[in-house]
C-alpha positions in Angstrom: 7.2 8.3 12.1 4.0 10.1 11.1 2.4 8.2 8.3 1.1 11.4 6.8 4.7 12.8 6.5 6.8 10.2 4.8 10.5 10.7 4.4 10.3 9.5 0.8 8.3 11.5 -1.7 5.6 9.9 -3.8 7.4 11.0 -6.9 10.6 9.2 -5.9 8.6 6.0 -5.2 6.9 6.2 -8.6 10.1 6.8 -10.5 11.8 3.9 -8.6 9.0 1.5 -9.5 9.0 2.5 -13.2 12.8 2.1 -13.4 12.7 -1.3 -11.8 9.9 -2.4 -14.3 11.9 -1.0 -17.3 15.0 -2.9 -16.2 13.1 -6.1 -15.7 11.6 -5.9 -19.2 14.9 -5.1 -20.9 16.6 -8.0 -19.1 14.1 -10.6 -20.6 13.9 -9.3 -24.2 15.2 -11.9 -26.6 16.3 -14.5 -24.1 16.0 -18.2 -24.8 13.3 -19.8 -22.5 15.0 -21.4 -19.5 18.0 -19.0 -19.5 19.1 -18.2 -16.0 20.1 -14.6 -15.3 21.1 -12.9 -12.0 20.4 -9.3 -11.2 23.5 -7.2 -10.7 22.5 -6.2 -7.2 21.5 -9.7 -6.1 22.6 -10.7 -2.6 25.1 -13.4 -2.0 23.3 -16.7 -1.3 22.9 -17.9 2.3 22.0 -21.6 2.8 20.1 -22.7 5.8 19.0 -26.2 6.6 16.5 -27.4 9.1 16.4 -31.1 9.5 13.7 -32.5 11.8 11.6 -35.5 12.9 9.1 -35.9 15.7 11.9 -36.2 18.3 14.8 -34.4 16.6 15.6 -30.9 15.2 18.9 -29.8 13.7 19.4 -26.2 12.4 22.6 -25.2 10.6 23.8 -22.5 8.2 25.8 -23.9 5.2 26.7 -20.7 3.4 29.8 -21.4 1.2 29.4 -25.1 2.1 26.8 -26.4 -0.3 28.6 -29.7 -0.9 28.5 -30.3 2.9 24.8 -29.6 3.0 24.2 -32.0 0.1 26.2 -34.7 1.8 24.2 -34.3 5.0 20.9 -34.6 3.1 22.1 -37.9 1.5 23.3 -39.2 4.8 20.0 -38.6 6.6 17.1 -39.8 4.4 15.2 -40.7 7.6 14.8 -37.0 8.5 12.6 -34.4 6.8 14.5 -31.3 5.6 13.8 -27.7 4.8 16.5 -26.2 2.6 16.2 -22.4 2.7 18.1 -20.5 0.0 18.2 -16.7 0.6 19.8 -14.6 -2.1 20.5 -15.4 -5.8 23.9 -13.7 -6.4 25.8 -16.9 -7.4 24.7 -18.3 -10.8 26.9 -21.4 -10.7 25.5 -22.3 -7.4 21.9 -21.8 -8.7 22.7 -24.0 -11.7 24.2 -26.7 -9.4 21.1 -26.7 -7.1 18.9 -27.0 -10.2 20.9 -30.0 -11.4 21.2 -31.8 -8.0 17.4 -31.5 -7.2 16.2 -32.1 -10.7 14.5 -28.8 -11.2 13.3 -27.7 -14.6 15.2 -24.7 -16.2 11.9 -22.9 -16.8 10.9 -23.3 -13.2 14.3 -22.1 -12.1 14.0 -19.1 -14.4 10.7 -18.2 -12.7 12.6 -18.4 -9.4 15.4 -16.1 -10.4 13.2 -13.6 -12.3 11.5 -13.1 -9.0 8.3 -11.5 -10.0 5.8 -14.3 -10.8 2.1 -14.5 -9.9 1.2 -17.0 -7.2 0.9 -20.4 -8.8 1.3 -24.1 -8.4 2.7 -26.6 -10.9 3.2 -30.4 -10.8 6.4 -31.9 -12.1 7.8 -35.4 -12.1 4.1 -36.5 -11.6 4.3 -36.0 -7.8 6.5 -33.0 -6.9 5.1 -29.5 -6.6 6.5 -26.1 -7.6 4.7 -23.3 -5.8 5.1 -19.5 -5.8 3.7 -17.2 -3.2 4.1 -13.4 -2.6 5.1 -12.2 0.9 3.9 -8.7 1.6 4.7 -5.8 4.0 3.4 -2.2 4.3 6.6 -0.3 4.6 7.5 3.0 6.3 7.6 4.6 2.8 3.8 3.9 2.7 3.9 1.4 -0.1 3.4 -2.4 -0.3 6.6 -4.3 -0.6 6.3 -7.8 -1.8 8.9 -10.6 -2.2 8.6 -13.9 -4.0 8.8 -17.2 -2.1 9.4 -20.2 -4.3 8.9 -23.7 -3.0 9.9 -27.1 -4.4 8.6 -30.2 -2.7 10.3 -33.6 -2.7 9.9 -37.0 -1.0 11.4 -35.8 2.3 12.3 -32.2 1.8 11.1 -28.7 0.9 13.4 -26.4 -1.0 12.6 -22.7 -0.7 14.1 -19.7 -2.5 13.8 -16.0 -1.7 15.7 -12.9 -2.8 16.2 -11.2 0.6 17.7 -12.4 3.9 14.7 -11.1 5.9 11.3 -12.7 5.6 8.0 -13.3 7.5 8.7 -16.9 8.3 10.3 -16.6 11.8 7.0 -17.6 13.4 7.2 -20.9 11.6 10.7 -21.5 12.7 9.7 -20.9 16.3 6.9 -23.5 15.9 9.3 -26.0 14.5 11.6 -25.6 17.5 8.8 -26.4 20.0 8.8 -29.9 21.3 5.9 -32.1 20.2 5.2 -29.7 17.3 2.4 -30.9 15.0 4.5 -29.7 12.1 7.3 -32.1 13.0 4.9 -35.0 13.1 3.5 -34.4 9.6 5.0 -35.3 6.3 7.3 -32.8 4.5 4.4 -31.8 2.2 2.7 -30.3 5.3 5.7 -27.9 5.6 4.9 -26.5 2.2 1.4 -25.9 3.4 2.6 -24.3 6.6 4.9 -21.9 4.6 2.0 -20.9 2.4 -0.3 -20.4 5.5 2.3 -18.1 7.2 2.5 -16.0 4.0 -1.3 -15.8 4.0 -1.5 -14.9 7.7 1.0 -12.1 7.1 -1.4 -10.5 4.7 -3.5 -9.4 7.7 -0.9 -7.2 9.4 -0.4 -5.6 5.9 -4.1 -5.0 5.5 -4.3 -3.7 9.1 -1.5 -1.2 8.4 -3.3 -0.1 5.3 -6.6 0.3 7.2 -4.9 2.4 9.8 -3.4 4.6 7.1 -6.8 5.0 5.4 -8.2 6.1 8.8 -5.4 8.6 9.2 -6.2 10.0 5.7 -9.9 10.3 6.5 -9.0 12.2 9.7 -6.6 14.5 7.7 -9.4 15.4 5.3 -11.4 17.1 8.1 -8.3 18.6 9.9 -8.1 22.3 10.0 -4.6 22.2 8.5 -4.3 19.5 5.9 -1.0 17.8 5.3 0.6 18.5 1.9 -0.3 16.5 -1.2 -3.2 14.8 0.5 -5.0 13.9 -2.7 -1.8 12.4 -4.1 -1.5 10.2 -1.0 -5.1 9.0 -1.3 -4.5 8.1 -5.0 -1.2 6.4 -4.1 -2.7 4.2 -1.4 -5.5 3.3 -3.8 -2.9 2.0 -6.3 -1.3 0.0 -3.5 -4.6 -1.6 -2.5 -5.3 -2.5 -6.2 -1.8 -4.0 -6.3 -2.4 -6.0 -3.1 -5.6 -7.4 -4.6 -3.6 -8.5 -7.7 -1.3 -10.4 -5.3 -4.0 -12.1 -3.3 -6.3 -13.1 -6.1 -3.7 -15.5 -7.7 -3.0 -16.9 -4.2 -6.7 -17.9 -3.9 -6.7 -19.5 -7.3 -3.5 -21.4 -6.5 -5.0 -22.9 -3.4 -8.2 -23.7 -5.3 -6.1 -25.6 -7.8 -4.3 -27.5 -5.1 -7.7 -28.6 -3.6 -8.6 -30.0 -7.1 -5.5 -32.1 -7.3 -5.9 -35.9 -6.9 -5.2 -37.6 -3.6 -2.0 -39.2 -5.1 -0.5 -35.7 -5.1 -2.2 -33.9 -2.2 -3.6 -36.4 0.4 -7.1 -35.8 1.7 -5.8 -35.5 5.2 -3.8 -32.4 4.0 -6.6 -30.8 1.9 -8.5 -29.9 5.1 -5.6 -27.6 6.0 -5.6 -26.1 2.5 -9.4 -25.4 2.8 -8.6 -23.3 5.8 -5.9 -21.5 3.9 -8.4 -20.9 1.1 -10.8 -19.3 3.6 -7.9 -17.0 4.7 -7.3 -16.0 1.1 -11.0 -15.2 0.6 -11.0 -13.0 3.7 -7.9 -11.2 2.6 -9.4 -10.6 -0.8 -12.7 -9.3 0.8 -10.6 -6.9 2.9 -8.8 -5.7 -0.2 -12.2 -5.1 -2.0 -13.5 -3.3 1.1 -10.5 -1.1 1.3 -10.7 -0.3 -2.4 -14.3 0.9 -2.0 -13.3 2.9 1.1 -10.6 4.7 -0.8 -13.0 5.5 -3.6 -15.4 6.9 -1.1 -12.4 8.8 0.5 -11.6 10.4 -2.9 -15.3 11.6 -3.2 -15.2 12.8 0.4 -12.0 14.8 -0.2 -13.5 16.5 -3.3 -16.8 17.2 -1.4 -14.9 18.7 1.5 -12.7 20.7 -0.8 -15.8 22.1 -2.5 -17.4 22.9 0.9 -14.2 24.7 1.9 -14.2 26.7 -1.3 -17.9 27.6 -0.7 -17.0 28.9 2.7 -14.3 31.1 1.3 -16.6 32.4 -1.4 -19.3 33.0 1.2 -16.9 35.2 3.3 -15.8 37.1 0.3 -19.3 37.6 -0.9 -20.4 39.0 2.6 -17.4 41.3 2.6 -18.2 42.5 -0.9 -21.9 43.0 0.0 -21.0 45.0 3.1 -18.9 47.4 1.0 -21.3 47.9 -1.8 -23.5 50.5 0.0 -20.4 52.0 1.6 -18.9 52.4 -1.8 -22.1 54.0 -3.0 -22.0 56.6 -0.1 -18.4 57.6 -0.5 -18.9 57.6 -4.3 -21.8 59.9 -3.9 -19.9 62.4 -1.7 -16.9 62.1 -4.1 -18.8 63.9 -6.9 -17.3 67.4 -7.5 -20.4 69.6 -7.8 -19.7 73.2 -6.8 -22.0 74.7 -4.1 -21.3 78.3 -5.2 -21.9 79.5 -8.8 -19.4 81.8 -10.5 -21.8 84.7 -10.0 -21.8 84.2 -6.2 -25.2 82.5 -5.9 -25.7 79.3 -3.8 -26.8 76.0 -5.2 -28.6 74.6 -2.2 -29.1 71.1 -3.7 -25.4 70.5 -4.3 -24.4 68.7 -1.1 -25.2 71.1 1.6 -23.7 68.6 4.1 -20.2 69.6 2.9 -20.5 72.8 4.9 -22.1 71.3 8.0 -19.8 71.1 11.1 -21.0 67.5 11.8 -21.3 66.4 8.2 -18.3 64.0 8.2 -19.1 62.3 11.5 -22.7 62.0 10.4 -21.9 60.3 7.2 -19.5 57.9 9.0 -22.2 57.1 11.5 -24.7 56.4 8.7 -22.2 54.0 7.1 -21.7 52.2 10.4 -25.5 51.9 10.9 -25.7 50.4 7.4 -23.0 47.8 8.3 -24.7 46.9 11.5 -28.1 46.5 9.8 -26.5 44.2 7.2 -24.7 42.1 9.7 -27.9 41.6 11.7 -29.7 40.6 8.6 -27.0 38.1 7.5 -27.0 36.7 11.0 -30.7 36.1 11.1 -30.5 34.4 7.7 -27.8 32.1 9.0 -25.1 33.3 6.6 -22.6 34.1 9.4 -23.0 30.6 10.9 -22.7 27.0 9.7 -26.5 26.6 9.4 
């Protein structure tokens, strides 16, 4: 698909975003803190479990079998577990998970509301609740972001996300590899790995935005511009600003993790979070750079638009200038002064050329000479070229 000819109009995108925001606001007005609510269009939950150790890996889907999953966890405390919940469309199940894993209602409310800034909280003095934003630059030329909520425990990580599809498949492939470093680390390392994959996925998003900005810049200088080009520039500027709002809290979240005591985040794990912090800084720098580029792109568009208008005005001015002396000549010969007086005498000063056999061709020739002289003059001045 041509990125400069999207199938979905910018107006449709804006209306959709505003409608979603309005519904989200209305849904939370007047609710008691900690009240769990499910969106009407929420997907049915799918439960995935990955149980692993250095030498063992078991993957299973437990959709509609939550009790079986819970029994398996209790029967295998020697393994580390990743419980992956995708979809929120079952309120009793969400409440049961909250009860069984000892989650606070306010934290579960943040999970189900599904639009929280990236953050980290400590609960039960040792467990963590983390929120990250997964991003993607879609075919509709906008940034799509989904919330990834993580709860850590002694030997498990519990994750929640609204959609079935995510950007975590690379991590699943790494876990399946024999002698994976991830499988040798404690379960808290899995929470870091999930955060790191989300951060790494910012780079393809930014690369897609960068390519689109390059396409917009090329379109500015194209002979035939695509429609609504300025609207597209302003729309991608809004997307970059939005992306920066997603990345900045992620950086602050990791910085807060690095400040936590060793009893919560071991020093051996903080070195990995420092690397993730560097990735967040780089993504934030890219967002700042792209925002500056788009601002320059707007100025470039306006400057090129002004130059194009000047070219049009120059052509019109040259045409008008050429016809000014011609209009004078034909206006002069259009005056109705009679050559013969009523008494039969001749007025020799009243356009004697009217009665010359070569009068008309001579006047036309004079006008052509005037046009040629003007064109030569304009050319030598550089007005007919791009000088």
